[in-house]
Backbone bond lengths (Angstrom), bond angles and torsions (degrees), N, CA, C in turn:
res aa  C-N    CA-C-N  psi(-1)  N-CA   C-N-CA  omega(-1)  CA-C   N-CA-C  phi
1 M - - - 1.461 - - 1.529 109.32 -
2 S 1.329 118.18 131.31 1.461 121.62 178.99 1.528 110.04 -68.52
3 E 1.347 115.84 161.41 1.469 119.02 179.97 1.516 110.90 -62.33
4 T 1.321 117.71 -38.81 1.469 120.64 179.02 1.531 111.01 -61.72
5 A 1.334 115.54 -45.47 1.460 119.83 178.41 1.527 110.71 -64.43
6 R 1.321 115.71 -36.26 1.476 119.72 179.88 1.528 110.24 -64.43
7 F 1.326 116.88 -41.87 1.452 119.82 179.54 1.528 111.70 -67.06
8 R 1.319 117.48 -30.86 1.466 119.69 174.33 1.538 110.23 -64.40
9 Y 1.316 114.93 -42.68 1.464 120.15 176.24 1.526 110.81 -61.24
10 V 1.342 116.39 -46.01 1.458 121.49 -178.94 1.530 110.86 -61.14
11 Q 1.344 115.65 -43.80 1.455 118.68 -177.44 1.531 111.36 -63.68
12 A 1.305 117.23 -37.00 1.463 120.08 177.66 1.527 110.17 -62.20
13 R 1.337 117.21 -41.77 1.461 120.95 178.74 1.540 110.36 -65.72
14 L 1.337 115.20 -42.92 1.458 119.55 -178.58 1.521 111.74 -65.53
15 Q 1.335 117.05 -40.93 1.457 120.39 179.38 1.527 110.58 -60.73
16 S 1.332 115.53 -40.23 1.456 119.66 178.77 1.528 110.84 -64.10
17 R 1.308 117.37 -46.34 1.459 121.06 -179.47 1.532 110.66 -68.19
18 H 1.327 116.18 -37.46 1.460 120.24 179.03 1.540 110.22 -62.31
19 G 1.315 115.78 -40.36 1.454 120.25 178.36 1.507 113.70 -68.50
20 D 1.334 116.87 -19.98 1.458 121.76 -179.21 1.530 113.60 -85.65
21 R 1.317 116.91 -7.07 1.470 118.75 -178.93 1.530 110.10 -63.27
22 A 1.315 114.88 143.83 1.469 120.16 -179.74 1.524 110.47 -62.96
23 D 1.321 116.37 136.13 1.467 120.05 178.57 1.519 110.51 -93.30
24 D 1.334 117.45 -179.56 1.459 121.40 -175.88 1.523 112.09 -61.49
25 L 1.332 116.58 -34.15 1.469 119.52 -179.62 1.528 111.09 -63.52
26 V 1.340 115.60 -41.88 1.478 119.59 178.38 1.521 109.91 -63.69
27 W 1.325 117.32 -46.03 1.465 120.52 -178.78 1.528 111.12 -61.75
28 R 1.329 116.66 -43.11 1.473 119.31 -179.65 1.528 111.35 -63.38
29 R 1.325 115.58 -40.24 1.459 119.11 179.68 1.535 110.56 -65.04
30 L 1.333 117.10 -42.67 1.464 120.07 179.41 1.521 111.63 -66.01
31 Q 1.330 115.91 -40.76 1.463 118.70 -176.10 1.521 113.01 -70.75
32 S 1.327 116.52 -12.75 1.468 119.73 176.02 1.533 111.86 -81.01
33 I 1.331 116.21 -6.70 1.471 121.67 -178.79 1.527 109.06 -96.09
34 G 1.311 117.13 118.37 1.462 119.75 -174.62 1.504 115.52 -89.31
35 D 1.314 117.53 -22.68 1.461 121.66 -176.38 1.522 110.47 -91.90
36 L 1.333 117.16 134.56 1.450 121.35 -175.42 1.532 112.08 -63.11
37 A 1.313 117.66 -44.15 1.465 120.29 -178.07 1.530 110.34 -61.06
38 N 1.317 117.17 -43.91 1.461 120.49 178.98 1.522 111.20 -69.50
39 Y 1.332 116.05 -35.68 1.481 119.83 177.27 1.529 109.61 -61.44
40 L 1.320 116.93 -45.74 1.470 120.03 179.41 1.522 111.12 -64.39
41 Q 1.318 117.13 -39.56 1.459 120.35 179.66 1.539 110.12 -64.23
42 A 1.327 116.66 -42.58 1.464 120.40 179.13 1.525 110.79 -67.03
43 T 1.327 117.17 -37.90 1.459 120.76 -179.64 1.528 110.94 -63.20
44 Q 1.320 116.29 -32.97 1.468 120.44 178.97 1.529 111.72 -63.39
45 Q 1.320 117.56 -18.28 1.459 121.63 179.77 1.533 112.04 -93.84
46 T 1.318 118.17 7.65 1.465 122.54 -178.68 1.529 109.89 -121.17
47 T 1.324 115.83 176.76 1.465 120.05 177.96 1.530 112.27 -72.19
48 L 1.326 117.34 -2.36 1.463 121.53 175.82 1.525 111.78 -84.65
49 R 1.320 117.31 -1.94 1.469 120.36 -172.43 1.525 113.38 -59.47
50 R 1.344 117.48 -31.37 1.459 118.48 -177.99 1.530 112.09 -63.41
51 W 1.358 116.80 -23.78 1.464 119.97 -176.83 1.515 113.27 -85.56
52 V 1.330 116.91 -15.95 1.467 118.99 -179.66 1.517 111.95 -110.28
53 T 1.338 116.24 13.35 1.454 120.78 177.66 1.533 110.57 -57.07
54 G 1.301 116.75 127.31 1.467 121.17 178.15 1.515 114.01 87.25
55 M 1.330 118.04 -5.73 1.470 120.03 -179.41 1.513 110.93 -86.45
56 H 1.349 115.03 148.71 1.461 119.97 171.16 1.528 107.46 -145.88
57 S 1.285 115.49 168.66 1.462 120.28 -172.35 1.536 113.45 -69.62
58 R 1.326 117.69 -10.58 1.466 120.51 178.51 1.535 112.34 -84.97
59 H 1.327 116.64 -10.31 1.453 118.99 177.47 1.527 110.49 -68.54
60 S 1.316 115.33 143.81 1.461 119.85 176.28 1.527 109.75 -74.68
61 S 1.309 116.71 168.07 1.460 120.13 178.33 1.529 111.03 -61.65
62 H 1.327 117.45 -36.95 1.466 121.12 179.36 1.526 110.42 -67.52
63 E 1.323 116.89 -39.00 1.460 119.91 177.86 1.526 111.24 -65.44
64 I 1.310 116.37 -39.21 1.472 120.86 177.39 1.524 110.00 -61.90
65 E 1.318 116.70 -46.00 1.465 120.23 -179.32 1.532 111.03 -63.57
66 F 1.319 116.34 -41.01 1.466 119.67 179.24 1.531 110.97 -63.11
67 M 1.322 117.15 -42.68 1.462 120.31 -179.37 1.522 111.27 -63.92
68 L 1.314 117.12 -38.21 1.462 120.09 177.62 1.532 110.65 -66.34
69 R 1.328 117.36 -41.20 1.467 120.05 177.84 1.534 109.93 -63.26
70 R 1.337 117.03 -41.07 1.462 120.92 -179.99 1.524 111.03 -64.73
71 H 1.336 116.50 -44.02 1.463 119.58 178.32 1.530 111.22 -61.85
72 F 1.323 116.57 -39.11 1.472 119.19 179.20 1.523 110.43 -66.13
73 R 1.322 117.30 -43.90 1.470 119.34 179.26 1.526 110.89 -60.46
74 D 1.314 116.97 -42.10 1.464 120.77 178.54 1.526 110.44 -62.96
75 Y 1.330 116.12 -38.78 1.456 119.64 -178.78 1.535 111.41 -68.96
76 V 1.322 116.60 -38.78 1.468 119.54 175.89 1.532 109.78 -58.77
77 D 1.320 116.81 -43.92 1.474 120.20 177.43 1.524 111.08 -59.81
78 E 1.324 116.05 -42.72 1.457 119.86 -179.17 1.522 110.76 -60.82
79 V 1.316 116.77 -50.08 1.475 120.65 -179.26 1.521 110.55 -64.30
80 A 1.327 116.88 -42.11 1.470 120.86 -178.86 1.524 111.39 -57.56
81 H 1.308 116.87 -37.39 1.464 120.45 -177.78 1.524 113.37 -78.12
82 W 1.328 117.22 -8.74 1.458 119.24 171.44 1.523 111.03 -74.32
83 L 1.345 115.52 -30.64 1.462 120.93 -171.50 1.517 111.84 -78.00
84 P 1.354 116.76 162.94 1.465 120.13 172.93 1.519 110.32 -53.62
85 T 1.307 116.54 147.46 1.464 122.10 -170.81 1.521 113.21 -53.71
86 R 1.315 118.01 -38.49 1.472 118.81 -174.68 1.531 112.32 -69.20
87 W 1.331 117.58 -12.53 1.463 121.05 178.68 1.527 112.85 -99.56
88 T 1.309 117.47 -11.63 1.468 120.18 -172.82 1.517 113.14 -58.34
89 G 1.327 116.33 -48.39 1.462 120.54 -176.29 1.509 113.36 -60.95
90 S 1.323 117.49 -43.70 1.460 120.58 -177.46 1.537 111.09 -67.81
91 I 1.326 116.87 -33.81 1.459 119.41 177.59 1.533 110.27 -71.39
92 Q 1.327 117.05 -39.70 1.463 119.95 179.29 1.524 112.69 -61.52
93 L 1.322 117.48 -25.42 1.463 120.11 179.07 1.526 112.48 -63.21
94 L 1.330 116.15 -18.82 1.464 119.67 179.59 1.524 112.00 -65.28
95 K 1.328 117.09 -17.22 1.468 120.34 177.08 1.517 111.56 -59.54
96 R 1.322 117.31 -25.69 1.452 120.65 -175.19 1.526 112.77 -82.00
97 V 1.329 117.98 -16.88 1.469 120.33 -174.96 1.534 112.85 -56.92
98 P 1.349 119.98 -47.05 1.466 118.31 179.61 1.522 114.25 -62.54
99 D 1.328 117.22 -17.81 1.465 121.02 -178.58 1.520 112.99 -85.93
100 L 1.336 117.41 -12.57 1.464 120.32 -172.80 1.522 113.50 -58.74
101 P 1.350 120.30 -44.16 1.474 117.99 178.61 1.522 112.94 -61.21
102 A 1.358 116.64 -40.85 1.467 119.44 179.28 1.522 111.14 -65.69
103 L 1.333 117.10 -41.67 1.452 120.40 178.92 1.529 111.40 -65.81
104 Q 1.333 116.94 -38.96 1.457 120.37 176.42 1.535 110.05 -60.02
105 H 1.311 115.52 -41.63 1.466 122.08 179.07 1.536 110.44 -61.25
106 L 1.328 116.50 -45.38 1.462 120.52 -178.26 1.514 111.88 -69.49
107 M 1.347 116.18 -42.69 1.456 119.40 -178.53 1.525 112.54 -64.92
108 A 1.335 115.51 -23.52 1.465 119.85 178.70 1.515 112.12 -82.36
109 G 1.359 116.66 0.36 1.461 120.28 177.99 1.507 113.55 78.19
110 E 1.335 117.32 20.45 1.464 120.89 -179.69 1.530 110.23 -75.73
111 P 1.337 116.95 163.61 1.475 121.24 179.58 1.525 111.50 -56.66
112 L 1.315 115.54 148.49 1.464 122.14 -174.26 1.520 111.48 -90.11
113 P 1.342 118.85 116.57 1.468 120.53 174.18 1.524 110.01 -69.48
114 A 1.316 117.86 137.42 1.463 122.12 -176.06 1.523 112.40 -61.78
115 W 1.354 117.94 -31.14 1.462 120.17 -175.49 1.535 112.99 -64.06
116 M 1.331 117.37 -20.37 1.473 119.62 -178.20 1.527 112.01 -66.54
117 F 1.331 117.24 -23.77 1.467 120.04 178.21 1.527 111.16 -64.38
118 D 1.330 116.91 -25.01 1.466 120.97 -174.50 1.519 113.34 -91.48
119 D 1.320 117.51 -8.01 1.463 121.08 -178.80 1.522 108.65 -99.82
120 P 1.358 118.45 113.23 1.470 120.28 -175.88 1.518 114.09 -61.12
121 E 1.324 117.76 -21.93 1.460 120.42 179.17 1.531 111.49 -81.00
122 L 1.310 117.34 -15.41 1.465 120.94 -176.68 1.515 113.40 -121.34
123 S 1.336 116.94 -14.90 1.467 119.55 -173.09 1.530 112.94 -63.46
124 A 1.333 117.18 -26.92 1.472 119.70 179.05 1.527 111.61 -62.98
125 F 1.336 116.01 -24.74 1.469 120.63 -179.48 1.518 111.52 -94.78
126 A 1.336 116.35 -4.31 1.460 121.54 -172.24 1.520 111.24 -79.90
127 S 1.294 115.92 86.30 1.459 121.51 177.45 1.527 108.82 -145.19
128 E 1.327 115.72 141.65 1.467 119.45 176.60 1.526 110.06 -72.48
129 N 1.332 115.94 -22.80 1.459 120.28 179.98 1.528 109.51 -84.15
130 Q 1.319 117.47 122.69 1.456 121.10 -175.59 1.529 111.82 -62.82
131 G 1.330 117.21 -37.73 1.458 119.73 179.46 1.519 111.39 -64.41
132 T 1.330 117.36 -44.84 1.462 121.74 177.83 1.518 110.38 -64.74
133 R 1.315 116.65 -37.94 1.449 122.04 -179.85 1.530 111.43 -60.90
134 L 1.312 116.84 -31.72 1.462 121.12 -176.68 1.532 113.28 -89.10
135 E 1.336 116.93 -9.23 1.473 119.45 -177.32 1.525 113.44 -56.49
136 P 1.338 120.78 -41.17 1.466 119.98 -177.12 1.517 114.16 -61.30
137 I 1.324 119.05 -21.38 1.463 118.97 -177.33 1.524 111.76 -74.92
138 Q 1.347 116.62 -3.53 1.468 119.14 173.18 1.526 111.25 -75.26
139 N 1.325 116.91 -15.06 1.467 121.17 176.62 1.534 108.68 -63.79
140 P 1.333 118.71 129.37 1.478 120.70 -178.96 1.527 112.73 -54.41
141 D 1.322 118.03 -31.54 1.468 120.21 179.87 1.520 112.26 -68.26
142 L 1.335 116.54 -16.42 1.455 120.74 -179.53 1.529 111.39 -111.65
143 A 1.320 116.27 23.85 1.470 120.37 179.64 1.531 110.90 -58.99
144 W 1.334 116.19 -34.54 1.470 119.47 178.60 1.515 111.28 -62.35
145 L 1.340 116.19 -34.58 1.457 120.75 179.78 1.525 110.58 -70.07
146 A 1.321 116.03 -41.89 1.463 120.54 176.95 1.525 110.79 -61.32
147 E 1.335 115.12 -41.67 1.466 119.69 -179.79 1.530 110.59 -62.75
148 G 1.321 116.00 -44.62 1.462 119.36 179.94 1.526 111.92 -62.01
149 W 1.341 115.11 -41.51 1.460 118.95 -179.99 1.525 111.42 -66.62
150 Q 1.324 117.09 -44.10 1.460 121.12 -178.38 1.525 112.13 -65.71
151 Q 1.324 116.81 -34.08 1.463 120.92 -177.94 1.521 112.65 -93.27
152 D 1.331 116.09 -0.89 1.465 121.69 -179.15 1.526 111.19 55.70
153 R 1.343 115.22 42.45 1.455 121.62 178.54 1.522 109.74 -97.27
154 A 1.320 116.15 156.20 1.460 119.86 171.50 1.528 107.99 -62.15
155 L 1.321 117.47 132.11 1.467 120.07 -175.12 1.524 112.42 -63.16
156 V 1.327 117.45 -29.43 1.475 117.55 178.20 1.516 110.93 -62.38
157 D 1.340 117.10 -36.62 1.468 119.81 179.38 1.521 111.11 -68.69
158 T 1.340 115.99 -42.25 1.457 120.14 179.37 1.527 110.74 -66.82
159 W 1.338 115.94 -42.97 1.464 119.23 179.06 1.515 111.24 -62.52
160 L 1.326 118.28 -40.35 1.466 120.59 -179.81 1.526 111.40 -64.01
161 D 1.316 116.88 -38.67 1.471 119.59 175.91 1.523 109.94 -61.62
162 Y 1.333 115.69 -43.47 1.455 120.48 179.94 1.533 110.25 -64.64
163 W 1.323 116.40 -44.43 1.476 121.01 179.94 1.525 110.19 -59.14
164 R 1.332 117.33 -45.93 1.468 120.86 179.03 1.532 110.95 -58.93
165 S 1.325 116.27 -37.46 1.465 119.57 -177.34 1.535 111.88 -67.09
166 K 1.342 116.37 -18.41 1.461 120.65 -177.82 1.534 112.95 -96.54
167 W 1.331 117.64 -0.24 1.454 119.36 176.45 1.530 110.14 -71.61
168 P 1.300 118.14 137.02 1.466 119.53 173.90 1.539 110.21 -59.52
169 S 1.312 116.42 155.60 1.467 120.91 178.30 1.529 108.52 -75.00
170 A 1.319 114.47 96.86 1.476 120.46 -178.28 1.524 107.94 -157.09
171 P 1.352 117.22 76.13 1.474 121.28 -174.78 1.524 114.10 -51.21
172 R 1.318 117.41 -36.29 1.466 119.73 -178.28 1.529 111.45 -66.10
173 L 1.334 116.68 -25.33 1.462 121.17 -175.55 1.525 113.45 -102.66
174 T 1.330 117.98 -0.09 1.464 119.26 -176.62 1.535 113.63 -110.08
175 A 1.332 118.02 -4.40 1.471 119.30 178.55 1.528 110.45 -60.67
176 G 1.316 116.36 -43.29 1.462 119.50 178.23 1.515 112.30 -65.57
177 L 1.324 117.15 -35.72 1.471 120.21 177.98 1.526 111.13 -65.35
178 D 1.325 116.11 -37.10 1.472 119.39 176.82 1.530 110.48 -60.89
179 Q 1.307 116.44 -43.19 1.462 120.54 178.78 1.527 110.55 -62.46
180 L 1.319 116.69 -42.10 1.460 120.91 179.65 1.522 111.67 -66.22
181 A 1.323 116.54 -38.55 1.473 119.90 178.33 1.522 110.22 -60.49
182 R 1.311 117.19 -41.33 1.466 120.88 178.79 1.527 110.97 -65.38
183 L 1.329 116.28 -42.41 1.461 119.71 179.16 1.528 111.11 -62.86
184 M 1.334 116.40 -42.29 1.467 120.67 179.45 1.530 110.53 -62.65
185 Q 1.307 115.53 -44.57 1.458 120.82 -179.14 1.527 110.83 -61.90
186 E 1.322 116.54 -45.79 1.460 120.99 -179.39 1.522 111.37 -64.14
187 H 1.335 116.61 -40.95 1.455 120.27 -177.74 1.522 111.80 -66.22
188 I 1.336 116.70 -46.14 1.467 119.45 -177.89 1.524 110.65 -67.24
189 H 1.326 117.91 -40.32 1.459 119.67 177.74 1.533 110.44 -64.39
190 A 1.337 116.41 -38.56 1.467 119.91 178.91 1.519 111.24 -63.03
191 Q 1.351 116.15 -38.59 1.470 120.03 177.72 1.516 111.41 -62.08
192 H 1.342 116.08 -39.33 1.457 119.75 -179.12 1.530 111.85 -70.05
193 E 1.330 116.39 -28.43 1.461 120.33 -178.58 1.517 112.06 -78.37
194 G 1.346 117.11 -15.93 1.449 120.47 176.67 1.513 112.89 98.18
195 P 1.340 116.73 176.98 1.460 121.97 -174.28 1.509 114.81 -58.36
196 A 1.333 117.50 -27.72 1.465 119.67 -176.84 1.525 112.24 -69.73
197 A 1.339 117.36 -14.93 1.459 120.16 -176.55 1.526 112.04 -68.25
198 A 1.311 117.58 -29.04 1.460 121.81 -179.36 1.518 108.42 -161.59
199 S 1.354 116.75 145.58 1.454 120.04 -175.77 1.519 111.89 -68.88
200 D 1.323 118.15 -40.13 1.460 121.17 179.94 1.529 108.59 -152.57
201 P 1.324 118.25 71.64 1.472 120.98 -172.89 1.516 113.41 -63.13
202 R 1.337 118.67 -29.34 1.462 120.29 -177.62 1.521 110.69 -66.66
203 D 1.333 117.11 -48.63 1.453 120.21 -178.52 1.536 111.23 -63.79
204 A 1.323 115.49 -39.98 1.468 119.74 179.02 1.529 110.50 -63.77
205 L 1.332 116.12 -39.46 1.463 119.15 -179.86 1.523 111.54 -68.54
206 I 1.331 117.73 -36.46 1.465 120.60 177.21 1.518 109.92 -59.27
207 V 1.321 117.44 -43.60 1.471 121.12 179.37 1.529 109.93 -61.54
208 K 1.322 117.05 -44.66 1.465 120.65 -178.42 1.532 111.78 -66.77
209 L 1.329 116.71 -43.15 1.466 119.99 179.52 1.528 111.24 -65.02
210 T 1.326 115.88 -38.54 1.476 118.98 177.37 1.518 110.36 -63.33
211 G 1.332 116.69 -38.07 1.452 120.00 177.10 1.514 112.11 -63.31
212 V 1.327 117.13 -42.58 1.470 121.11 177.80 1.530 110.42 -64.69
213 F 1.317 116.73 -41.74 1.461 121.25 179.75 1.531 110.38 -57.01
214 R 1.316 116.54 -41.40 1.471 119.77 -178.85 1.536 111.79 -77.69
215 R 1.307 116.13 -40.86 1.471 119.21 -175.21 1.521 111.72 -69.03
216 Y 1.343 116.66 -35.35 1.466 119.21 -175.00 1.532 111.77 -109.40
217 S 1.313 116.44 39.88 1.468 121.01 173.97 1.509 109.75 -56.33
218 F 1.338 115.72 147.90 1.469 122.81 178.73 1.537 112.54 65.86
219 Q 1.345 115.15 24.65 1.460 121.25 176.58 1.533 108.62 -135.36
220 P 1.333 117.73 162.44 1.464 119.39 179.19 1.516 113.15 -60.64
221 A 1.331 117.24 -27.50 1.474 119.42 179.76 1.516 111.87 -61.01
222 A 1.337 117.65 -30.80 1.468 119.83 177.79 1.524 110.33 -63.38
223 A 1.329 116.55 -40.63 1.472 120.41 178.64 1.518 111.01 -65.11
224 V 1.327 116.51 -41.78 1.471 119.63 -178.79 1.524 110.19 -69.32
225 A 1.329 117.47 -40.04 1.465 120.36 177.90 1.525 110.30 -61.93
226 H 1.323 116.07 -41.96 1.468 119.97 177.49 1.521 111.04 -60.56
227 L 1.319 117.18 -44.75 1.462 120.71 179.30 1.538 110.63 -64.28
228 G 1.327 116.65 -35.02 1.454 119.58 175.68 1.518 111.93 -63.34
229 L 1.336 116.18 -42.51 1.472 120.38 177.85 1.532 111.12 -64.21
230 V 1.319 115.83 -40.41 1.471 119.54 177.55 1.533 110.05 -63.70
231 A 1.327 116.59 -41.78 1.464 119.83 178.94 1.525 111.37 -60.03
232 L 1.335 117.20 -38.72 1.453 120.59 178.54 1.526 111.18 -69.36
233 D 1.328 116.45 -37.10 1.476 119.77 174.44 1.522 110.14 -60.61
234 L 1.327 116.32 -43.24 1.468 119.95 -179.00 1.534 111.33 -68.83
235 E 1.318 116.24 -32.69 1.458 120.17 175.81 1.534 109.70 -62.85
236 K 1.323 116.33 -42.34 1.465 121.10 178.29 1.531 110.22 -67.39
237 L 1.330 116.19 -44.57 1.467 120.68 179.45 1.525 110.17 -61.48
238 R 1.322 115.96 -43.40 1.469 120.47 179.05 1.526 110.22 -57.49
239 G 1.335 117.12 -45.32 1.456 119.64 179.91 1.519 112.10 -59.69
240 D 1.333 116.12 -42.64 1.465 120.05 179.04 1.532 111.58 -63.76
241 L 1.322 115.47 -46.66 1.462 119.81 -175.96 1.536 111.63 -67.61
242 V 1.309 115.52 -49.00 1.475 119.65 -175.31 1.520 110.68 -66.40
243 S 1.325 118.65 -40.22 1.463 119.92 -179.87 1.523 110.88 -61.83
244 R 1.327 116.75 -38.56 1.467 119.72 179.30 1.531 111.50 -71.59
245 Q 1.327 115.97 -36.54 1.462 118.25 178.79 1.531 110.78 -69.53
246 L 1.310 117.07 -41.32 1.464 119.87 179.43 1.527 110.96 -65.83
247 Y 1.312 116.21 -36.01 1.471 118.97 176.00 1.525 110.87 -63.57
248 A 1.356 115.66 -42.53 1.456 120.01 178.86 1.525 110.50 -63.63
249 E 1.330 117.70 -42.79 1.459 121.26 179.67 1.529 111.14 -63.29
250 T 1.328 115.96 -39.03 1.473 120.43 179.05 1.524 110.56 -66.47
251 A 1.326 115.28 -41.05 1.468 119.66 179.78 1.520 111.74 -62.92
252 V 1.340 116.27 -41.44 1.451 120.91 178.92 1.516 110.65 -64.80
253 A 1.329 116.23 -43.60 1.476 120.98 -178.88 1.518 111.05 -63.81
254 A 1.331 115.83 -32.57 1.477 119.03 -177.43 1.526 112.79 -82.55
255 S 1.334 117.17 -14.95 1.470 119.82 -176.52 1.537 111.96 -82.08
């Protein structure tokens, strides 16, 4: 199959998945449910069900977050394998984006959260000893991480440079990726600056990503924009799930 034909196939898959995303009506209905068990049961009846597979109300907030990260990583792999082979690797690198805040925290020598031991993508860095914590960055695949740490740069900036270096040489197909890289950088920096940085950065980013998805149809940027939209959906889902679980845990502790 030619690359052009492959991208036509990919776009058809992406359009289908894009159409399956939960709309505002679904989110409003779910957010009206205060109990975690009922929230999970209702979610199973929506197109969000794939993200809560295996979850139950007895899971801790950390377990819920880990399962969502695992589902996202699996989904990135799925989408990456739809694309022409030369694009697979660069798309798979997106699996690391949700880990950047945790890695930034560890590289700064901050205290180690216990939940990191349970995440296979982060457990190699899970050490109270700063020297041991930094050992994994000697791996050539993590050279970008070592560079960011040595230069005291924000890891999102270092990762984006690394990601760009892995794009195939195809100027016609990377203009959209450049736009997405800027959006990602702006969004993550805005999150670090706090709520005052933007009134509603998530909604604004959804509009921008949707625009990229439409403008760069039949290109790798459409796949990345779709994954960005999915990541934002999971961010919203995570907030709903974790807030309900923490409320339940607090109620139990107070009883």
